[in-house]
Every structure is written in C-alpha cells, then in structure tokens.
C-alpha positions as CSV (number, residue, x, y, z in Angstrom):
1,X,-22.0,-14.6,19.3
2,X,-22.7,-15.5,15.6
3,X,-21.5,-13.2,12.8
4,X,-25.1,-12.4,12.0
5,X,-25.9,-11.4,15.5
6,X,-22.7,-9.4,15.9
7,X,-23.5,-7.5,12.6
8,X,-27.1,-6.8,13.8
9,X,-25.7,-5.4,17.0
10,X,-23.2,-3.2,15.1
11,X,-26.0,-2.0,12.8
12,X,-28.1,-1.0,15.7
13,X,-25.2,0.9,17.3
14,X,-24.5,2.6,13.9
15,X,-28.1,3.7,13.4
16,X,-28.3,5.1,17.0
17,X,-25.4,7.3,16.0
18,X,-26.5,8.0,12.4
19,X,-30.1,8.9,13.0
20,X,-30.0,9.9,16.6
21,X,-31.9,6.8,17.9
22,X,-32.8,3.2,16.9
23,X,-35.0,1.3,16.6
24,X,-38.2,3.3,16.0
25,X,-40.2,3.2,19.2
26,X,-43.5,2.6,17.4
27,X,-45.0,2.7,13.9
28,X,-45.0,6.0,12.1
29,X,-42.6,8.9,11.7
30,X,-40.4,9.9,14.6
31,X,-38.4,13.1,14.4
32,X,-35.5,13.3,16.9
33,X,-33.1,16.1,17.7
34,X,-29.5,15.1,17.0
35,X,-26.6,17.6,17.5
36,X,-24.6,15.5,15.0
37,X,-26.8,17.0,12.3
38,X,-24.9,20.2,12.8
39,X,-21.5,18.6,12.4
40,X,-19.6,17.7,9.2
41,X,-20.2,14.1,7.9
42,X,-18.0,11.6,6.1
43,X,-17.0,14.0,3.2
44,X,-16.9,17.2,5.3
45,X,-20.4,18.3,4.2
46,X,-23.1,19.0,6.7
47,X,-26.3,17.0,6.3
48,X,-29.1,18.5,8.5
49,X,-31.5,15.7,7.9
50,X,-30.9,11.9,7.9
51,X,-33.4,9.2,8.2
52,X,-34.0,5.4,8.1
53,X,-37.1,3.3,8.1
54,X,-37.6,-0.4,8.9
55,X,-40.8,-0.8,7.0
56,X,-42.9,0.0,10.0
57,X,-41.4,3.0,11.7
58,X,-39.1,5.7,10.5
59,X,-36.6,7.8,12.5
60,X,-35.6,11.2,11.1
61,X,-32.7,13.1,12.7
62,X,-32.5,16.9,12.5
63,X,-30.8,19.6,14.6
64,X,-32.4,19.9,18.0
65,X,-33.9,23.4,17.5
66,X,-35.7,22.2,14.3
67,X,-37.6,19.2,15.7
68,X,-41.0,20.8,16.2
69,X,-41.1,22.6,12.8
70,X,-39.9,19.5,11.0
71,X,-42.4,17.4,12.8
72,X,-45.2,19.7,11.7
73,X,-44.0,19.7,8.1
74,X,-44.0,15.9,8.1
75,X,-47.5,15.6,9.5
76,X,-48.8,15.3,6.0
77,X,-46.5,12.3,5.1
78,X,-43.2,11.8,3.5
79,X,-44.4,12.1,-0.1
80,X,-46.3,15.4,0.1
81,X,-45.6,17.8,-2.8
82,X,-43.4,20.7,-1.8
83,X,-42.1,18.9,1.3
84,X,-38.4,19.3,0.2
85,X,-38.6,23.0,-0.2
86,X,-40.4,23.4,3.1
87,X,-37.8,21.4,4.9
88,X,-35.0,23.2,3.1
89,X,-36.4,26.5,4.4
90,X,-36.7,25.1,8.0
91,X,-33.2,23.7,7.9
92,X,-31.7,26.8,6.2
93,X,-30.3,25.0,3.1
94,X,-32.6,26.6,0.6
95,X,-34.8,24.9,-2.1
96,X,-34.3,21.2,-1.8
97,X,-35.6,17.7,-2.7
98,X,-36.6,15.2,-0.1
99,X,-35.7,11.8,-1.2
100,X,-36.4,8.1,-0.3
101,X,-34.1,5.3,-1.3
102,X,-33.4,1.6,-0.5
103,X,-31.4,0.8,2.7
104,X,-29.6,-2.5,2.7
105,X,-27.2,-4.3,4.9
106,X,-25.5,-7.7,4.7
107,X,-24.5,-10.3,7.4
108,X,-23.0,-12.7,5.0
109,X,-21.3,-12.3,1.6
110,X,-22.0,-14.7,-1.3
111,X,-19.4,-17.5,-1.3
112,X,-19.3,-17.7,-5.1
113,X,-17.8,-14.3,-5.5
114,X,-14.0,-14.1,-5.4
115,X,-12.1,-11.2,-4.0
116,X,-11.4,-8.5,-6.6
117,X,-9.3,-5.4,-6.8
118,X,-6.4,-3.6,-5.1
119,X,-6.7,-1.8,-1.8
120,X,-5.6,1.8,-1.2
121,X,-5.7,3.2,2.3
122,X,-5.8,6.7,1.0
123,X,-6.4,8.5,-2.3
124,X,-3.7,8.0,-4.8
125,X,-3.2,10.1,-8.0
126,X,-3.6,7.0,-10.1
127,X,-7.2,6.6,-8.9
128,X,-10.4,8.2,-10.5
129,X,-11.3,11.6,-9.1
130,X,-14.7,10.5,-7.9
131,X,-13.0,8.4,-5.2
132,X,-11.2,11.4,-3.6
133,X,-13.9,12.5,-1.1
134,X,-14.2,9.1,0.6
135,X,-12.9,8.9,4.1
136,X,-12.3,5.1,4.2
137,X,-10.1,2.7,2.3
138,X,-10.6,2.5,-1.5
139,X,-10.8,-0.7,-3.6
140,X,-10.0,-0.4,-7.3
141,X,-9.9,-2.8,-10.3
142,X,-7.5,-2.0,-13.1
143,X,-7.6,-2.9,-16.8
144,X,-5.3,-5.6,-18.1
145,X,-2.6,-2.9,-18.5
146,X,-2.5,-2.7,-14.7
147,X,-2.6,1.1,-14.9
148,X,-6.1,2.2,-16.0
149,X,-8.8,2.0,-13.3
150,X,-12.0,0.6,-14.6
151,X,-14.1,0.1,-11.5
152,X,-13.9,1.0,-7.8
153,X,-15.6,1.0,-4.4
154,X,-15.4,3.9,-2.0
155,X,-16.2,3.4,1.7
156,X,-17.9,6.0,3.7
157,X,-16.9,5.5,7.3
158,X,-19.9,7.0,9.2
159,X,-18.8,5.7,12.6
160,X,-17.1,2.8,14.4
161,X,-20.0,0.5,13.6
162,X,-21.3,1.4,10.1
163,X,-19.5,1.7,6.8
164,X,-21.4,2.5,3.5
165,X,-20.3,1.2,0.1
166,X,-20.5,3.1,-3.2
167,X,-19.4,1.4,-6.5
168,X,-18.8,2.7,-10.0
169,X,-17.8,0.8,-13.1
170,X,-16.6,2.4,-16.3
171,X,-19.2,1.9,-19.1
172,X,-16.8,-0.1,-21.3
173,X,-16.1,-2.5,-18.4
174,X,-19.7,-3.3,-17.4
175,X,-21.1,-6.7,-17.7
176,X,-18.0,-8.5,-16.4
177,X,-19.1,-8.8,-12.7
178,X,-16.6,-6.3,-11.4
179,X,-19.1,-4.4,-9.4
180,X,-20.3,-7.5,-7.6
181,X,-16.8,-8.7,-7.0
182,X,-15.6,-5.3,-5.6
183,X,-18.7,-4.9,-3.4
184,X,-18.3,-8.5,-2.1
185,X,-14.6,-7.9,-1.3
186,X,-15.2,-4.6,0.5
187,X,-18.1,-6.1,2.5
188,X,-16.0,-9.0,3.7
189,X,-13.4,-6.6,5.0
190,X,-16.0,-4.5,6.8
191,X,-17.6,-7.6,8.4
192,X,-14.2,-8.9,9.5
193,X,-13.6,-5.5,11.2
194,X,-16.8,-6.0,13.2
195,X,-18.7,-3.2,11.5
196,X,-22.0,-3.4,9.6
197,X,-21.7,-2.8,5.8
198,X,-24.5,-0.8,4.3
199,X,-25.5,-0.2,0.7
200,X,-27.9,2.5,-0.4
201,X,-29.5,3.1,-3.8
202,X,-32.5,4.7,-5.5
203,X,-35.5,2.5,-5.9
204,X,-35.4,2.9,-9.7
205,X,-31.7,1.8,-10.0
206,X,-32.3,-1.8,-11.1
207,X,-28.6,-2.4,-11.9
208,X,-27.5,-1.4,-8.4
209,X,-30.2,-3.6,-6.9
210,X,-29.0,-6.6,-8.9
211,X,-25.4,-6.0,-7.6
212,X,-26.7,-5.8,-4.0
213,X,-28.8,-8.9,-4.2
214,X,-26.0,-10.9,-5.8
215,X,-23.5,-10.0,-3.0
216,X,-25.9,-10.6,-0.1
217,X,-27.4,-7.1,0.6
218,X,-31.0,-8.2,0.5
219,X,-34.0,-5.8,0.4
220,X,-35.7,-6.1,3.7
221,X,-38.1,-3.2,3.0
222,X,-35.9,-0.7,4.8
223,X,-35.6,2.9,3.5
224,X,-33.2,5.8,3.7
225,X,-34.3,9.4,3.7
226,X,-32.4,12.6,3.0
227,X,-32.6,16.2,1.8
228,X,-30.7,17.3,-1.2
229,X,-30.4,21.1,-1.9
230,X,-31.0,22.1,-5.5
231,X,-28.0,24.2,-6.7
C-alpha cells in the first residue's frame, strides 16, 4: 500500500468518525445523527454540529434527536441569512454563527522544507498559553536565546486516524518561514504514525492558505462546516 493510499484510507476512517459517515452518498447536503456530537471533543468542549464537504456532497453530523429539525433548517441552503441562530436554537447553544472554511489534507510533505522546532509531549510552563488546550504533542520554535517561544503548532487528535494542525507565529518572527517549517515537521510525524494530517482555515485567510500550499496541503475544493455560539 502506498503512502498516499494509506493516508486516503485513514482520512476516510477519520471522517466516518468525525462527521458520522463518509463519503457523502450523493450530491447535496446530508444530515446524519451522530451520538458523538453529544460528547466532549479534543479540548473538552461539546460541538453539536460538525460537517465536511467534498465539493459535491456535504455531510453534517448533529445529535440524533436533532436530525429532522436541522434538515428542515438547511433546506434553504448553507448560506441562508439567520441560519446560525436557527441552528443554535435547535441545538440548544443559543445565538450562533454558521461558518464554512477550507478543509485540507496532505499525503506528502514538500521535500524542500527542513524539520523545525522542539517537540513537547504535553504542555510545559515555558510554552505560550494558547497551546494549553491541545490534546496532542506540541511543536515549538524558540528565539535565538533558546528560551522565548516565537512560533508553534498544536495538534488536535480527533481520533486514531485524523489529527488537525493549528499554527501561530509571533508577529515579530513572521516572514522567516517558521510556520511552513513547523507545519511540515508536524505533518511528517502524523503521516509516519499512519494518521491523516488535516489543516483548516477561513477562506479569507490568505497567509494560512500560502502556508498550507507550500507544505503540501492542497486545496481540493473541500469544505469544513461548524457552528460557533456568540458569547
């Protein structure tokens, strides 16, 4: 089995777990009941709606007792005004925004990017606070003093087959290729473990898109969908 094929298999298994079923059985929107939407996710928070689209069909997972009401709410499409608030009421999370982003995965990491950073298997007090919620290993690049963290990658371990990357670089350290190097290093580790690395970002985030493309997370026209309560 080639690496690309093994990663595709892992991605399919991950998405079956993450959105309650994969691939979409046909074009259009498919709402499925998934008991996992009632359970805590990677950071301990409950996310009652999770969806992925492959450019043709979209699968949205919600708690089983909400399927029919969510399906009715989505009958007008995913971009209908007020949809987030309606879904928030159905799913008992209050006023919310329904969002769509870019879903990417990689089967090979660019060969011209060297490994960067230091691995931590759990949160360490030397690390930036934003990394604390992640449930996977952490990868951090330090300044020349070896003490000050200037960029890092957190890994969200969703399940045995799928791990999502999030990267942040301090403003003063941007433009040095740290984000690309860190994402490449983390993606290599995930691939070596037999899991599928995923990378999600807003469509408007051009900087994040450039990092993804440089590493090997190409835009295949896939989308990710979620519901974010307004606090």
